[in-house]
N, CA and C atoms of all chains as a GROMACS GRO file, in nm:
protein
  597
    1MET      N    1  -0.973  -1.010   0.153
    1MET     CA    2  -0.925  -1.029   0.266
    1MET      C    3  -0.920  -0.889   0.358
    2THR      N    4  -0.990  -0.900   0.472
    2THR     CA    5  -0.996  -0.781   0.547
    2THR      C    6  -0.880  -0.783   0.670
    3LYS      N    7  -0.863  -0.673   0.729
    3LYS     CA    8  -0.769  -0.668   0.858
    3LYS      C    9  -0.782  -0.773   0.934
    4SER      N   10  -0.894  -0.798   0.994
    4SER     CA   11  -0.912  -0.904   1.082
    4SER      C   12  -0.882  -1.052   1.035
    5GLU      N   13  -0.915  -1.074   0.910
    5GLU     CA   14  -0.868  -1.204   0.834
    5GLU      C   15  -0.723  -1.194   0.827
    6LEU      N   16  -0.644  -1.104   0.815
    6LEU     CA   17  -0.511  -1.114   0.786
    6LEU      C   18  -0.469  -1.113   0.931
    7ILE      N   19  -0.514  -1.061   1.021
    7ILE     CA   20  -0.468  -1.099   1.169
    7ILE      C   21  -0.477  -1.257   1.215
    8GLU      N   22  -0.575  -1.310   1.151
    8GLU     CA   23  -0.613  -1.424   1.187
    8GLU      C   24  -0.516  -1.536   1.115
    9VAL      N   25  -0.472  -1.495   1.003
    9VAL     CA   26  -0.385  -1.587   0.908
    9VAL      C   27  -0.258  -1.576   0.980
   10LEU      N   28  -0.193  -1.470   1.017
   10LEU     CA   29  -0.086  -1.424   1.080
   10LEU      C   30  -0.072  -1.520   1.213
   11SER      N   31  -0.200  -1.499   1.300
   11SER     CA   32  -0.177  -1.575   1.434
   11SER      C   33  -0.183  -1.712   1.413
   12ARG      N   34  -0.228  -1.787   1.287
   12ARG     CA   35  -0.228  -1.909   1.275
   12ARG      C   36  -0.068  -1.962   1.229
   13LYS      N   37  -0.012  -1.875   1.154
   13LYS     CA   38   0.118  -1.900   1.133
   13LYS      C   39   0.246  -1.880   1.233
   14GLN      N   40   0.192  -1.789   1.357
   14GLN     CA   41   0.293  -1.750   1.434
   14GLN      C   42   0.221  -1.813   1.568
   15SER      N   43   0.186  -1.927   1.574
   15SER     CA   44   0.113  -1.999   1.685
   15SER      C   45   0.168  -1.986   1.829
   16GLN      N   46   0.288  -1.965   1.817
   16GLN     CA   47   0.377  -1.946   1.954
   16GLN      C   48   0.337  -1.831   2.018
   17LEU      N   49   0.282  -1.732   1.928
   17LEU     CA   50   0.274  -1.596   1.984
   17LEU      C   51   0.117  -1.571   2.032
   18ALA      N   52   0.088  -1.481   2.132
   18ALA     CA   53  -0.058  -1.480   2.177
   18ALA      C   54  -0.122  -1.390   2.073
   19TYR      N   55  -0.251  -1.437   2.034
   19TYR     CA   56  -0.335  -1.358   1.920
   19TYR      C   57  -0.327  -1.203   1.969
   20LYS      N   58  -0.357  -1.164   2.077
   20LYS     CA   59  -0.335  -1.038   2.129
   20LYS      C   60  -0.210  -0.960   2.065
   21ASP      N   61  -0.097  -1.041   2.062
   21ASP     CA   62   0.028  -0.970   2.037
   21ASP      C   63   0.022  -0.947   1.862
   22ILE      N   64  -0.022  -1.048   1.802
   22ILE     CA   65  -0.023  -1.031   1.654
   22ILE      C   66  -0.106  -0.910   1.628
   23GLU      N   67  -0.234  -0.897   1.680
   23GLU     CA   68  -0.354  -0.817   1.674
   23GLU      C   69  -0.260  -0.657   1.698
   24LEU      N   70  -0.186  -0.648   1.803
   24LEU     CA   71  -0.135  -0.528   1.841
   24LEU      C   72  -0.007  -0.482   1.717
   25ALA      N   73   0.060  -0.601   1.699
   25ALA     CA   74   0.157  -0.573   1.595
   25ALA      C   75   0.108  -0.524   1.444
   26VAL      N   76   0.001  -0.585   1.402
   26VAL     CA   77  -0.062  -0.549   1.279
   26VAL      C   78  -0.109  -0.384   1.291
   27LYS      N   79  -0.173  -0.353   1.394
   27LYS     CA   80  -0.204  -0.224   1.419
   27LYS      C   81  -0.093  -0.122   1.433
   28THR      N   82   0.005  -0.170   1.517
   28THR     CA   83   0.117  -0.083   1.528
   28THR      C   84   0.203  -0.075   1.371
   29ILE      N   85   0.185  -0.174   1.308
   29ILE     CA   86   0.252  -0.155   1.177
   29ILE      C   87   0.193  -0.047   1.100
   30LEU      N   88   0.057  -0.054   1.090
   30LEU     CA   89  -0.037   0.022   1.005
   30LEU      C   90  -0.024   0.172   1.053
   31GLU      N   91  -0.025   0.184   1.199
   31GLU     CA   92   0.000   0.319   1.250
   31GLU      C   93   0.114   0.378   1.207
   32TYR      N   94   0.228   0.322   1.204
   32TYR     CA   95   0.374   0.371   1.210
   32TYR      C   96   0.375   0.399   1.051
   33MET      N   97   0.305   0.316   0.968
   33MET     CA   98   0.314   0.345   0.806
   33MET      C   99   0.238   0.473   0.795
   34SER      N  100   0.101   0.497   0.866
   34SER     CA  101   0.021   0.597   0.820
   34SER      C  102   0.086   0.725   0.882
   35SER      N  103   0.143   0.709   0.989
   35SER     CA  104   0.201   0.827   1.053
   35SER      C  105   0.337   0.887   0.980
   36SER      N  106   0.416   0.793   0.932
   36SER     CA  107   0.531   0.826   0.851
   36SER      C  108   0.472   0.910   0.714
   37LEU      N  109   0.352   0.856   0.647
   37LEU     CA  110   0.322   0.924   0.542
   37LEU      C  111   0.260   1.065   0.576
   38SER      N  112   0.219   1.048   0.690
   38SER     CA  113   0.132   1.194   0.734
   38SER      C  114   0.246   1.293   0.760
   39ASN      N  115   0.361   1.245   0.789
   39ASN     CA  116   0.484   1.325   0.799
   39ASN      C  117   0.564   1.350   0.672
   40GLY      N  118   0.507   1.304   0.560
   40GLY     CA  119   0.573   1.338   0.442
   40GLY      C  120   0.694   1.249   0.388
   41GLU      N  121   0.688   1.121   0.470
   41GLU     CA  122   0.803   1.039   0.461
   41GLU      C  123   0.771   0.912   0.372
   42ARG      N  124   0.828   0.878   0.279
   42ARG     CA  125   0.816   0.759   0.195
   42ARG      C  126   0.815   0.630   0.269
   43ILE      N  127   0.755   0.533   0.221
   43ILE     CA  128   0.777   0.380   0.259
   43ILE      C  129   0.821   0.313   0.135
   44GLU      N  130   0.913   0.229   0.168
   44GLU     CA  131   0.982   0.120   0.049
   44GLU      C  132   0.997  -0.002   0.114
   45ILE      N  133   0.919  -0.084   0.073
   45ILE     CA  134   0.899  -0.233   0.110
   45ILE      C  135   0.943  -0.315  -0.006
   46ARG      N  136   1.055  -0.370  -0.012
   46ARG     CA  137   1.124  -0.446  -0.109
   46ARG      C  138   1.041  -0.569  -0.148
   47GLY      N  139   1.025  -0.586  -0.274
   47GLY     CA  140   0.925  -0.697  -0.334
   47GLY      C  141   0.791  -0.670  -0.322
   48PHE      N  142   0.738  -0.578  -0.233
   48PHE     CA  143   0.616  -0.539  -0.226
   48PHE      C  144   0.574  -0.408  -0.303
   49GLY      N  145   0.649  -0.278  -0.261
   49GLY     CA  146   0.586  -0.168  -0.338
   49GLY      C  147   0.623  -0.028  -0.253
   50SER      N  148   0.634   0.079  -0.301
   50SER     CA  149   0.634   0.178  -0.229
   50SER      C  150   0.508   0.278  -0.195
   51PHE      N  151   0.524   0.352  -0.102
   51PHE     CA  152   0.416   0.454  -0.082
   51PHE      C  153   0.476   0.593  -0.059
   52SER      N  154   0.418   0.684  -0.149
   52SER     CA  155   0.474   0.821  -0.112
   52SER      C  156   0.355   0.918  -0.132
   53LEU      N  157   0.374   1.047  -0.134
   53LEU     CA  158   0.261   1.158  -0.129
   53LEU      C  159   0.284   1.202  -0.292
   54HIS      N  160   0.157   1.234  -0.330
   54HIS     CA  161   0.136   1.307  -0.474
   54HIS      C  162   0.066   1.444  -0.423
   55TYR      N  163   0.137   1.542  -0.487
   55TYR     CA  164   0.089   1.690  -0.459
   55TYR      C  165  -0.034   1.710  -0.550
   56ARG      N  166  -0.148   1.761  -0.498
   56ARG     CA  167  -0.242   1.832  -0.567
   56ARG      C  168  -0.248   1.964  -0.570
   57PRO      N  169  -0.241   2.060  -0.654
   57PRO     CA  170  -0.257   2.190  -0.656
   57PRO      C  171  -0.376   2.257  -0.597
   58ALA      N  172  -0.396   2.374  -0.560
   58ALA     CA  173  -0.507   2.431  -0.537
   58ALA      C  174  -0.608   2.439  -0.643
   59ARG      N  175  -0.729   2.434  -0.633
   59ARG     CA  176  -0.830   2.438  -0.753
   59ARG      C  177  -0.954   2.492  -0.701
   60SER      N  178  -1.030   2.535  -0.796
   60SER     CA  179  -1.171   2.592  -0.740
   60SER      C  180  -1.261   2.478  -0.768
   61GLY      N  181  -1.383   2.448  -0.714
   61GLY     CA  182  -1.453   2.350  -0.727
   61GLY      C  183  -1.594   2.389  -0.684
   62ARG      N  184  -1.688   2.323  -0.710
   62ARG     CA  185  -1.829   2.384  -0.636
   62ARG      C  186  -1.888   2.286  -0.562
   63ASN      N  187  -1.982   2.342  -0.469
   63ASN     CA  188  -2.072   2.294  -0.371
   63ASN      C  189  -2.152   2.201  -0.451
   64PRO      N  190  -2.159   2.073  -0.458
   64PRO     CA  191  -2.258   2.005  -0.569
   64PRO      C  192  -2.410   2.045  -0.533
   65LYS      N  193  -2.452   2.080  -0.412
   65LYS     CA  194  -2.559   2.092  -0.358
   65LYS      C  195  -2.614   2.226  -0.415
   66SER      N  196  -2.551   2.337  -0.378
   66SER     CA  197  -2.575   2.456  -0.394
   66SER      C  198  -2.529   2.516  -0.531
   67GLY      N  199  -2.434   2.465  -0.581
   67GLY     CA  200  -2.379   2.519  -0.712
   67GLY      C  201  -2.269   2.617  -0.680
   68GLU      N  202  -2.253   2.671  -0.543
   68GLU     CA  203  -2.155   2.755  -0.519
   68GLU      C  204  -2.023   2.731  -0.531
   69PRO      N  205  -1.924   2.837  -0.594
   69PRO     CA  206  -1.814   2.791  -0.605
   69PRO      C  207  -1.725   2.787  -0.474
   70VAL      N  208  -1.622   2.696  -0.450
   70VAL     CA  209  -1.562   2.684  -0.332
   70VAL      C  210  -1.411   2.664  -0.375
   71SER      N  211  -1.327   2.732  -0.312
   71SER     CA  212  -1.188   2.727  -0.344
   71SER      C  213  -1.119   2.598  -0.260
   72LEU      N  214  -1.056   2.502  -0.316
   72LEU     CA  215  -1.004   2.387  -0.266
   72LEU      C  216  -0.858   2.403  -0.246
   73PRO      N  217  -0.806   2.400  -0.116
   73PRO     CA  218  -0.666   2.432  -0.113
   73PRO      C  219  -0.597   2.313  -0.152
   74ALA      N  220  -0.435   2.345  -0.182
   74ALA     CA  221  -0.363   2.256  -0.218
   74ALA      C  222  -0.332   2.133  -0.112
   75LYS      N  223  -0.324   2.019  -0.160
   75LYS     CA  224  -0.304   1.912  -0.054
   75LYS      C  225  -0.204   1.793  -0.110
   76TYR      N  226  -0.190   1.698   0.000
   76TYR     CA  227  -0.116   1.576  -0.080
   76TYR      C  228  -0.209   1.467  -0.056
   77VAL      N  229  -0.182   1.374  -0.143
   77VAL     CA  230  -0.267   1.235  -0.127
   77VAL      C  231  -0.183   1.118  -0.141
   78PRO      N  232  -0.207   1.007  -0.060
   78PRO     CA  233  -0.118   0.889  -0.059
   78PRO      C  234  -0.105   0.814  -0.207
   79HIS      N  235  -0.009   0.759  -0.250
   79HIS     CA  236   0.025   0.703  -0.348
   79HIS      C  237   0.088   0.566  -0.336
   80PHE      N  238   0.043   0.471  -0.398
   80PHE     CA  239   0.121   0.324  -0.383
   80PHE      C  240   0.164   0.268  -0.549
   81LYS      N  241   0.282   0.261  -0.549
   81LYS     CA  242   0.355   0.201  -0.670
   81LYS      C  243   0.374   0.057  -0.626
   82PRO      N  244   0.321  -0.044  -0.678
   82PRO     CA  245   0.355  -0.179  -0.658
   82PRO      C  246   0.494  -0.203  -0.716
   83GLY      N  247   0.567  -0.305  -0.635
   83GLY     CA  248   0.703  -0.336  -0.665
   83GLY      C  249   0.700  -0.421  -0.807
   84LYS      N  250   0.818  -0.461  -0.838
   84LYS     CA  251   0.836  -0.550  -0.955
   84LYS      C  252   0.764  -0.704  -0.925
   85GLU      N  253   0.809  -0.767  -0.786
   85GLU     CA  254   0.781  -0.888  -0.754
   85GLU      C  255   0.618  -0.900  -0.736
   86LEU      N  256   0.576  -0.802  -0.684
   86LEU     CA  257   0.413  -0.805  -0.664
   86LEU      C  258   0.354  -0.792  -0.806
   87ARG      N  259   0.402  -0.702  -0.889
   87ARG     CA  260   0.317  -0.681  -1.024
   87ARG      C  261   0.358  -0.818  -1.089
   88GLU      N  262   0.465  -0.878  -1.100
   88GLU     CA  263   0.484  -1.011  -1.167
   88GLU      C  264   0.396  -1.121  -1.110
   89ARG      N  265   0.396  -1.123  -0.982
   89ARG     CA  266   0.316  -1.240  -0.929
   89ARG      C  267   0.176  -1.237  -0.958
   90VAL      N  268   0.115  -1.108  -0.944
   90VAL     CA  269  -0.037  -1.090  -0.973
   90VAL      C  270  -0.069  -1.103  -1.119
   91ASN      N  271   0.047  -1.075  -1.214
   91ASN     CA  272   0.013  -1.096  -1.353
   91ASN      C  273   0.027  -1.224  -1.384
   92ASN      N  274   0.126  -1.310  -1.330
   92ASN     CA  275   0.160  -1.418  -1.381
   92ASN      C  276   0.040  -1.532  -1.362
   93ARG      N  277   0.000  -1.526  -1.236
   93ARG     CA  278  -0.129  -1.626  -1.229
   93ARG      C  279  -0.247  -1.586  -1.312
   94PHE      N  280  -0.270  -1.445  -1.356
   94PHE     CA  281  -0.355  -1.400  -1.424
   94PHE      C  282  -0.331  -1.445  -1.595
   95ASN      N  283  -0.236  -1.420  -1.619
   95ASN     CA  284  -0.180  -1.450  -1.768
   95ASN      C  285  -0.065  -1.559  -1.763
   96PRO      N  286  -0.095  -1.665  -1.733
   96PRO     CA  287   0.026  -1.782  -1.728
   96PRO      C  288   0.096  -1.815  -1.853
   97ILE      N  289   0.029  -1.777  -1.963
   97ILE     CA  290   0.092  -1.805  -2.097
   97ILE      C  291   0.189  -1.698  -2.138
   98THR      N  292   0.135  -1.587  -2.136
   98THR     CA  293   0.227  -1.483  -2.190
   98THR      C  294   0.340  -1.445  -2.119
   99ASN      N  295   0.347  -1.511  -1.974
   99ASN     CA  296   0.465  -1.448  -1.906
   99ASN      C  297   0.537  -1.593  -1.886
  100MET      N  298   1.519   1.269   0.463
  100MET     CA  299   1.520   1.182   0.548
  100MET      C  300   1.495   1.041   0.492
  101ALA      N  301   1.563   0.936   0.510
  101ALA     CA  302   1.545   0.814   0.442
  101ALA      C  303   1.403   0.750   0.453
  102ALA      N  304   1.369   0.677   0.368
  102ALA     CA  305   1.248   0.605   0.362
  102ALA      C  306   1.227   0.510   0.463
  103LEU      N  307   1.107   0.477   0.514
  103LEU     CA  308   1.079   0.393   0.604
  103LEU      C  309   1.096   0.253   0.538
  104THR      N  310   1.148   0.149   0.620
  104THR     CA  311   1.169   0.022   0.560
  104THR      C  312   1.111  -0.086   0.639
  105LYS      N  313   1.123  -0.226   0.601
  105LYS     CA  314   1.089  -0.331   0.692
  105LYS      C  315   1.157  -0.347   0.810
  106ALA      N  316   1.286  -0.289   0.819
  106ALA     CA  317   1.379  -0.305   0.941
  106ALA      C  318   1.329  -0.190   1.030
  107ASP      N  319   1.271  -0.080   0.990
  107ASP     CA  320   1.228  -0.003   1.090
  107ASP      C  321   1.110  -0.043   1.140
  108LEU      N  322   1.023  -0.105   1.058
  108LEU     CA  323   0.901  -0.147   1.130
  108LEU      C  324   0.945  -0.240   1.225
  109SER      N  325   1.033  -0.350   1.189
  109SER     CA  326   1.049  -0.448   1.299
  109SER      C  327   1.113  -0.371   1.415
  110GLU      N  328   1.195  -0.282   1.404
  110GLU     CA  329   1.255  -0.211   1.538
  110GLU      C  330   1.130  -0.164   1.626
  111LYS      N  331   1.051  -0.114   1.554
  111LYS     CA  332   0.937  -0.045   1.624
  111LYS      C  333   0.846  -0.147   1.695
  112LEU      N  334   0.830  -0.251   1.642
  112LEU     CA  335   0.763  -0.348   1.703
  112LEU      C  336   0.839  -0.415   1.800
  113HIS      N  337   0.960  -0.404   1.821
  113HIS     CA  338   1.063  -0.466   1.903
  113HIS      C  339   1.044  -0.387   2.033
  114GLU      N  340   1.062  -0.258   1.999
  114GLU     CA  341   1.043  -0.165   2.109
  114GLU      C  342   0.904  -0.162   2.173
  115GLU      N  343   0.809  -0.158   2.101
  115GLU     CA  344   0.677  -0.122   2.155
  115GLU      C  345   0.599  -0.258   2.215
  116LEU      N  346   0.647  -0.359   2.156
  116LEU     CA  347   0.562  -0.496   2.185
  116LEU      C  348   0.675  -0.588   2.286
  117GLY      N  349   0.782  -0.559   2.291
  117GLY     CA  350   0.893  -0.634   2.368
  117GLY      C  351   0.907  -0.767   2.308
  118LEU      N  352   0.860  -0.788   2.175
  118LEU     CA  353   0.908  -0.920   2.130
  118LEU      C  354   1.029  -0.912   2.083
  119ASN      N  355   1.092  -1.038   2.053
  119ASN     CA  356   1.246  -1.045   2.018
  119ASN      C  357   1.270  -1.023   1.875
  120LYS      N  358   1.364  -1.005   1.830
  120LYS     CA  359   1.401  -0.949   1.704
  120LYS      C  360   1.391  -1.056   1.585
  121ARG      N  361   1.396  -1.192   1.622
  121ARG     CA  362   1.336  -1.265   1.542
  121ARG      C  363   1.192  -1.281   1.502
  122GLU      N  364   1.123  -1.264   1.621
  122GLU     CA  365   0.997  -1.274   1.610
  122GLU      C  366   0.928  -1.132   1.528
  123VAL      N  367   0.972  -1.031   1.558
  123VAL     CA  368   0.908  -0.916   1.492
  123VAL      C  369   0.961  -0.926   1.344
  124LYS      N  370   1.072  -0.970   1.308
  124LYS     CA  371   1.108  -0.975   1.182
  124LYS      C  372   1.026  -1.084   1.086
  125ASP      N  373   0.978  -1.177   1.148
  125ASP     CA  374   0.893  -1.282   1.102
  125ASP      C  375   0.766  -1.220   1.082
  126ILE      N  376   0.699  -1.128   1.189
  126ILE     CA  377   0.583  -1.079   1.138
  126ILE      C  378   0.578  -1.011   1.070
  127VAL      N  379   0.670  -0.910   1.039
  127VAL     CA  380   0.682  -0.804   0.911
  127VAL      C  381   0.689  -0.872   0.779
  128GLU      N  382   0.770  -0.985   0.778
  128GLU     CA  383   0.771  -1.042   0.654
  128GLU      C  384   0.644  -1.092   0.636
  129LEU      N  385   0.578  -1.172   0.737
  129LEU     CA  386   0.446  -1.226   0.704
  129LEU      C  387   0.334  -1.160   0.664
  130PHE      N  388   0.336  -1.035   0.710
  130PHE     CA  389   0.230  -0.915   0.697
  130PHE      C  390   0.223  -0.878   0.553
  131PHE      N  391   0.340  -0.850   0.488
  131PHE     CA  392   0.352  -0.819   0.355
  131PHE      C  393   0.326  -0.938   0.263
  132ASP      N  394   0.385  -1.075   0.310
  132ASP     CA  395   0.371  -1.171   0.228
  132ASP      C  396   0.229  -1.233   0.221
  133GLU      N  397   0.140  -1.209   0.317
  133GLU     CA  398   0.010  -1.252   0.333
  133GLU      C  399  -0.074  -1.164   0.222
  134ILE      N  400  -0.045  -1.040   0.230
  134ILE     CA  401  -0.124  -0.938   0.133
  134ILE      C  402  -0.077  -0.977  -0.005
  135ARG      N  403   0.060  -1.002  -0.039
  135ARG     CA  404   0.094  -1.033  -0.173
  135ARG      C  405   0.019  -1.174  -0.193
  136THR      N  406  -0.008  -1.263  -0.129
  136THR     CA  407  -0.057  -1.400  -0.161
  136THR      C  408  -0.211  -1.382  -0.176
  137ALA      N  409  -0.280  -1.297  -0.099
  137ALA     CA  410  -0.408  -1.272  -0.129
  137ALA      C  411  -0.425  -1.208  -0.248
  138LEU      N  412  -0.348  -1.093  -0.296
  138LEU     CA  413  -0.362  -1.037  -0.410
  138LEU      C  414  -0.336  -1.127  -0.540
  139GLU      N  415  -0.222  -1.214  -0.522
  139GLU     CA  416  -0.170  -1.303  -0.628
  139GLU      C  417  -0.277  -1.399  -0.653
  140SER      N  418  -0.382  -1.437  -0.544
  140SER     CA  419  -0.471  -1.544  -0.575
  140SER      C  420  -0.618  -1.451  -0.636
  141GLY      N  421  -0.605  -1.347  -0.674
  141GLY     CA  422  -0.692  -1.264  -0.726
  141GLY      C  423  -0.814  -1.209  -0.626
  142ASN      N  424  -0.768  -1.197  -0.494
  142ASN     CA  425  -0.866  -1.149  -0.385
  142ASN      C  426  -0.806  -1.004  -0.338
  143GLN      N  427  -0.922  -0.907  -0.331
  143GLN     CA  428  -0.909  -0.780  -0.289
  143GLN      C  429  -0.854  -0.785  -0.152
  144VAL      N  430  -0.767  -0.666  -0.083
  144VAL     CA  431  -0.746  -0.670   0.034
  144VAL      C  432  -0.785  -0.547   0.102
  145LYS      N  433  -0.858  -0.532   0.200
  145LYS     CA  434  -0.924  -0.419   0.241
  145LYS      C  435  -0.903  -0.399   0.415
  146ILE      N  436  -0.795  -0.289   0.446
  146ILE     CA  437  -0.748  -0.255   0.539
  146ILE      C  438  -0.806  -0.144   0.605
  147SER      N  439  -0.918  -0.164   0.688
  147SER     CA  440  -0.992  -0.046   0.732
  147SER      C  441  -0.899   0.053   0.806
  148GLY      N  442  -0.929   0.177   0.785
  148GLY     CA  443  -0.849   0.289   0.838
  148GLY      C  444  -0.714   0.322   0.749
  149PHE      N  445  -0.667   0.229   0.666
  149PHE     CA  446  -0.555   0.251   0.596
  149PHE      C  447  -0.594   0.258   0.462
  150GLY      N  448  -0.639   0.146   0.386
  150GLY     CA  449  -0.699   0.151   0.242
  150GLY      C  450  -0.721   0.022   0.202
  151ASN      N  451  -0.747   0.042   0.079
  151ASN     CA  452  -0.809  -0.116  -0.016
  151ASN      C  453  -0.688  -0.131  -0.125
  152PHE      N  454  -0.631  -0.271  -0.129
  152PHE     CA  455  -0.567  -0.301  -0.259
  152PHE      C  456  -0.636  -0.380  -0.356
  153ASP      N  457  -0.671  -0.306  -0.465
  153ASP     CA  458  -0.776  -0.363  -0.547
  153ASP      C  459  -0.695  -0.421  -0.686
  154LEU      N  460  -0.759  -0.510  -0.753
  154LEU     CA  461  -0.701  -0.567  -0.864
  154LEU      C  462  -0.780  -0.485  -0.990
  155ARG      N  463  -0.719  -0.473  -1.096
  155ARG     CA  464  -0.797  -0.427  -1.206
  155ARG      C  465  -0.736  -0.510  -1.346
  156ASP      N  466  -0.841  -0.562  -1.431
  156ASP     CA  467  -0.778  -0.635  -1.540
  156ASP      C  468  -0.789  -0.536  -1.676
  157LYS      N  469  -0.665  -0.524  -1.715
  157LYS     CA  470  -0.663  -0.409  -1.837
  157LYS      C  471  -0.664  -0.502  -1.949
  158SER      N  472  -0.741  -0.436  -2.051
  158SER     CA  473  -0.722  -0.513  -2.181
  158SER      C  474  -0.601  -0.463  -2.284
  159GLU      N  475  -0.561  -0.539  -2.381
  159GLU     CA  476  -0.445  -0.516  -2.454
  159GLU      C  477  -0.477  -0.369  -2.528
  160ARG      N  478  -0.381  -0.293  -2.529
  160ARG     CA  479  -0.390  -0.163  -2.589
  160ARG      C  480  -0.263  -0.135  -2.654
  161PRO      N  481  -0.255  -0.035  -2.766
  161PRO     CA  482  -0.140   0.005  -2.854
  161PRO      C  483  -0.042   0.055  -2.777
  162GLY      N  484   0.080   0.045  -2.772
  162GLY     CA  485   0.207   0.115  -2.728
  162GLY      C  486   0.310   0.132  -2.809
  163ARG      N  487   0.416   0.207  -2.762
  163ARG     CA  488   0.515   0.225  -2.866
  163ARG      C  489   0.636   0.210  -2.784
  164ASN      N  490   0.749   0.164  -2.842
  164ASN     CA  491   0.886   0.178  -2.760
  164ASN      C  492   0.933   0.302  -2.792
  165PRO      N  493   0.964   0.379  -2.664
  165PRO     CA  494   0.998   0.515  -2.662
  165PRO      C  495   1.130   0.549  -2.731
  166LYS      N  496   1.215   0.473  -2.739
  166LYS     CA  497   1.348   0.445  -2.820
  166LYS      C  498   1.351   0.471  -2.943
  167THR      N  499   1.265   0.360  -3.002
  167THR     CA  500   1.279   0.334  -3.159
  167THR      C  501   1.139   0.381  -3.200
  168GLY      N  502   1.051   0.411  -3.141
  168GLY     CA  503   0.917   0.470  -3.202
  168GLY      C  504   0.825   0.355  -3.258
  169GLU      N  505   0.885   0.236  -3.251
  169GLU     CA  506   0.827   0.113  -3.301
  169GLU      C  507   0.681   0.084  -3.235
  170GLU      N  508   0.579   0.082  -3.306
  170GLU     CA  509   0.469   0.014  -3.243
  170GLU      C  510   0.472  -0.126  -3.188
  171ILE      N  511   0.447  -0.145  -3.069
  171ILE     CA  512   0.400  -0.264  -2.996
  171ILE      C  513   0.299  -0.287  -2.897
  172PRO      N  514   0.198  -0.392  -2.926
  172PRO     CA  515   0.085  -0.363  -2.820
  172PRO      C  516   0.135  -0.420  -2.673
  173ILE      N  517   0.062  -0.347  -2.589
  173ILE     CA  518   0.095  -0.366  -2.445
  173ILE      C  519   0.004  -0.479  -2.411
  174SER      N  520   0.014  -0.610  -2.371
  174SER     CA  521  -0.061  -0.718  -2.357
  174SER      C  522  -0.171  -0.675  -2.237
  175ALA      N  523  -0.280  -0.756  -2.250
  175ALA     CA  524  -0.349  -0.757  -2.132
  175ALA      C  525  -0.287  -0.798  -2.007
  176ARG      N  526  -0.315  -0.748  -1.911
  176ARG     CA  527  -0.271  -0.776  -1.766
  176ARG      C  528  -0.351  -0.739  -1.656
  177ARG      N  529  -0.312  -0.778  -1.526
  177ARG     CA  530  -0.386  -0.749  -1.404
  177ARG      C  531  -0.297  -0.675  -1.330
  178VAL      N  532  -0.354  -0.558  -1.280
  178VAL     CA  533  -0.243  -0.486  -1.210
  178VAL      C  534  -0.318  -0.435  -1.062
  179VAL      N  535  -0.236  -0.409  -0.976
  179VAL     CA  536  -0.268  -0.378  -0.826
  179VAL      C  537  -0.284  -0.235  -0.822
  180THR      N  538  -0.405  -0.180  -0.771
  180THR     CA  539  -0.405  -0.036  -0.741
  180THR      C  540  -0.450  -0.020  -0.603
  181PHE      N  541  -0.397   0.094  -0.518
  181PHE     CA  542  -0.414   0.135  -0.389
  181PHE      C  543  -0.528   0.240  -0.380
  182ARG      N  544  -0.612   0.209  -0.312
  182ARG     CA  545  -0.722   0.319  -0.266
  182ARG      C  546  -0.716   0.364  -0.119
  183PRO      N  547  -0.648   0.471  -0.099
  183PRO     CA  548  -0.638   0.500   0.043
  183PRO      C  549  -0.769   0.547   0.106
  184GLY      N  550  -0.765   0.487   0.260
  184GLY     CA  551  -0.889   0.499   0.310
  184GLY      C  552  -0.922   0.647   0.357
  185GLN      N  553  -1.027   0.668   0.414
  185GLN     CA  554  -1.072   0.829   0.444
  185GLN      C  555  -0.990   0.874   0.544
  186LYS      N  556  -0.951   0.795   0.639
  186LYS     CA  557  -0.896   0.830   0.759
  186LYS      C  558  -0.711   0.862   0.723
  187LEU      N  559  -0.680   0.790   0.639
  187LEU     CA  560  -0.551   0.818   0.595
  187LEU      C  561  -0.533   0.933   0.513
  188LYS      N  562  -0.635   0.945   0.412
  188LYS     CA  563  -0.643   1.056   0.337
  188LYS      C  564  -0.640   1.188   0.415
  189GLN      N  565  -0.732   1.169   0.516
  189GLN     CA  566  -0.743   1.312   0.611
  189GLN      C  567  -0.638   1.327   0.665
  190ARG      N  568  -0.556   1.249   0.725
  190ARG     CA  569  -0.412   1.261   0.773
  190ARG      C  570  -0.301   1.334   0.700
  191VAL      N  571  -0.288   1.265   0.580
  191VAL     CA  572  -0.203   1.321   0.464
  191VAL      C  573  -0.246   1.461   0.436
  192GLU      N  574  -0.361   1.490   0.415
  192GLU     CA  575  -0.420   1.615   0.374
  192GLU      C  576  -0.359   1.733   0.484
  193GLN      N  577  -0.341   1.699   0.566
  193GLN     CA  578  -0.303   1.794   0.688
  193GLN      C  579  -0.157   1.812   0.690
  194TYR      N  580  -0.069   1.749   0.600
  194TYR     CA  581   0.067   1.768   0.604
  194TYR      C  582   0.091   1.874   0.519
  195ALA      N  583   0.151   1.973   0.558
  195ALA     CA  584   0.171   2.117   0.489
  195ALA      C  585   0.323   2.121   0.450
  196GLY      N  586   0.408   2.027   0.471
  196GLY     CA  587   0.539   2.051   0.454
  196GLY      C  588   0.570   2.025   0.329
  197THR      N  589   0.706   2.009   0.290
  197THR     CA  590   0.762   1.955   0.146
  197THR      C  591   0.791   1.799   0.148
  198VAL      N  592   0.759   1.732   0.067
  198VAL     CA  593   0.809   1.575   0.064
  198VAL      C  594   0.931   1.560   0.070
  199LYS      N  595   0.967   1.459   0.172
  199LYS     CA  596   1.100   1.432   0.217
  199LYS      C  597   1.179   1.355   0.114
   0.00000   0.00000   0.00000
């Protein structure tokens, strides 16, 4: 499923709202989530999961073309931890007998 | 600072789009519900500019009860992984403070 397919599904289920409003709502949600993470703020969505930043210390790497050593500064990377409900629902369908 | 929640997202939509509180709450609930339903049905979710939610099937592997030390196999399972998109990675990389 892509972002545009997600917008279409939401718009079918909220047919009293204009397609443009749903499209803008989805973009606003994603922009707010991105900007919060970019400001070092966690996101916690109950039943879905949480997003946070993981620290990566500075390291030295190499330019793959020239082989020249380059120093890579410390940085943060986004991290997602699925919540209990998402973990169970994804696995139950896959593993109906053991669960 | 407290974490961002569904209530914050609803409030933002209410302010920026002028939709009523009932409508924005439904949109936020449905947004996460539909992603969950797609993943539950075995479909990858690709949100351009944000990232991809992928599914990985793991085979059984040996594990241990950390309290008793007893060996117990970890059963085969399907898990969700998130791969942040280029745009989100670049924005987050520029963050220079400490994590709140």
